C-alpha positions in Angstrom: 0.0 0.0 0.0 1.3 3.4 -0.9 1.9 5.8 1.9 1.3 9.4 0.6 2.1 12.4 2.8 1.8 16.1 2.1 3.9 18.2 4.4 5.5 21.6 4.5 9.0 21.5 3.0 11.8 21.2 5.6 15.5 21.8 5.6 16.0 18.1 4.6 14.2 18.9 1.3 16.6 21.7 0.2 19.0 19.5 -1.8 16.1 17.7 -3.6 14.3 20.9 -4.4 17.5 22.7 -5.7 18.4 19.7 -7.9 14.9 19.7 -9.5 13.9 23.4 -9.5 16.0 25.7 -11.6 13.6 28.6 -11.0 14.6 29.5 -7.5 17.8 30.5 -5.7 19.0 28.6 -2.6 18.5 31.7 -0.5 14.9 32.3 -1.6 14.2 28.6 -1.3 15.3 28.6 2.3 13.1 31.7 3.0 10.1 30.0 1.4 10.7 26.9 3.5 10.8 29.0 6.7 7.6 30.8 5.6 6.0 27.4 4.8 5.3 28.4 1.2 6.4 25.0 -0.2 4.5 21.8 0.2 6.1 18.5 -0.7 4.4 15.2 -1.5 6.1 12.1 -0.3 5.4 8.5 -1.4 6.7 5.9 1.0 9.1 8.4 2.4 10.5 9.6 -1.0 9.7 13.1 -2.3 8.0 12.9 -5.6 6.7 16.4 -6.2 6.1 19.8 -4.7 3.9 23.0 -4.8 5.6 26.4 -4.3 3.5 29.5 -3.8 3.5 33.1 -2.9 0.9 35.8 -2.3 0.0 38.0 -5.3 -0.5 41.6 -4.1 0.2 40.1 -0.6 -3.4 38.8 -0.5 -4.1 36.2 -3.2 -2.4 32.8 -3.1 -0.4 32.3 -6.4 0.9 28.9 -7.3 4.4 29.5 -8.7 5.3 25.9 -9.3 3.6 22.5 -9.3 6.0 19.8 -10.3 6.2 16.0 -10.1 9.1 13.8 -11.1 8.8 11.7 -14.2 6.8 8.5 -13.5 4.5 10.3 -11.0 2.7 12.5 -13.5 -0.9 12.0 -14.7 -1.6 9.7 -11.7 -3.8 12.2 -9.7 -1.0 13.3 -7.4 -1.1 16.9 -8.8 -4.8 17.2 -8.2 -4.4 15.9 -4.7 -1.6 18.3 -3.9 -3.5 21.3 -5.3 -6.7 20.3 -3.4 -4.7 20.1 -0.2 -3.1 23.5 -0.8 -6.5 25.1 -1.5 -8.0 23.4 1.5 -5.4 24.6 4.0 -5.4 28.2 2.6 -9.2 28.3 2.4 -9.2 27.4 6.2 -7.0 30.5 6.7 -9.6 32.7 4.9 -8.4 32.8 1.3 -11.1 32.3 -1.3 -9.4 33.1 -4.6 -6.4 31.3 -6.1 -4.1 32.1 -9.0 -1.6 30.4 -11.2 0.0 30.7 -14.6 1.5 28.5 -17.3 3.0 29.1 -20.7 0.6 28.7 -23.6 2.8 26.0 -25.1 2.6 23.8 -21.9 0.1 21.1 -21.3 -0.4 22.3 -17.7 -3.1 24.7 -18.9 -5.4 21.8 -19.6 -4.8 20.3 -16.1 -5.6 23.7 -14.4 -8.8 24.1 -16.4 -9.9 20.6 -15.6 -9.6 21.3 -11.8 -11.6 24.4 -12.0 -9.2 27.2 -12.9 -10.3 29.6 -15.7 -8.3 31.9 -17.9 -8.4 35.5 -16.9 -5.6 37.0 -19.0 -2.0 36.9 -19.6 1.2 38.6 -20.9 4.2 38.1 -23.1 7.8 38.4 -21.9 10.5 39.0 -24.4 11.4 35.7 -26.3 8.8 33.7 -24.3 5.5 32.2 -25.3 2.3 33.8 -24.0 1.9 33.3 -20.2 -1.7 32.4 -19.3 -3.0 33.6 -15.9 -5.7 31.4 -14.4 -7.9 31.9 -11.4 -10.2 29.8 -9.2 -12.7 31.1 -6.7 -13.7 28.8 -3.7 -17.2 29.6 -2.5 
């Protein structure tokens, strides 16, 4: 039987996260761990993925990164981790959630499937269109 746990990232996760996430510096990662803005999913004691977030405008949870290692994708783990994140932040009073993805990434279909809707986007130089998605929890 698989033992799935979702926990706030801890210092013991720093190496794993740095090896697999090129979008954050070690210093920022350590701050986010201290602020409990990274959740990791463990399967039988092994980290298989994580969700990193911040607060847009200091008031709306914004999912910066949802990532699972190869072999653990498209198995429902992502939905479980996002559901957990939304649940703990809804309990803290948040009712609106944001994320984004590049228009050439398949993640946009996943986010729409779990209730996020397109609300706009932007283009950075030499990058595809960045889609902004939002979900309201009632």
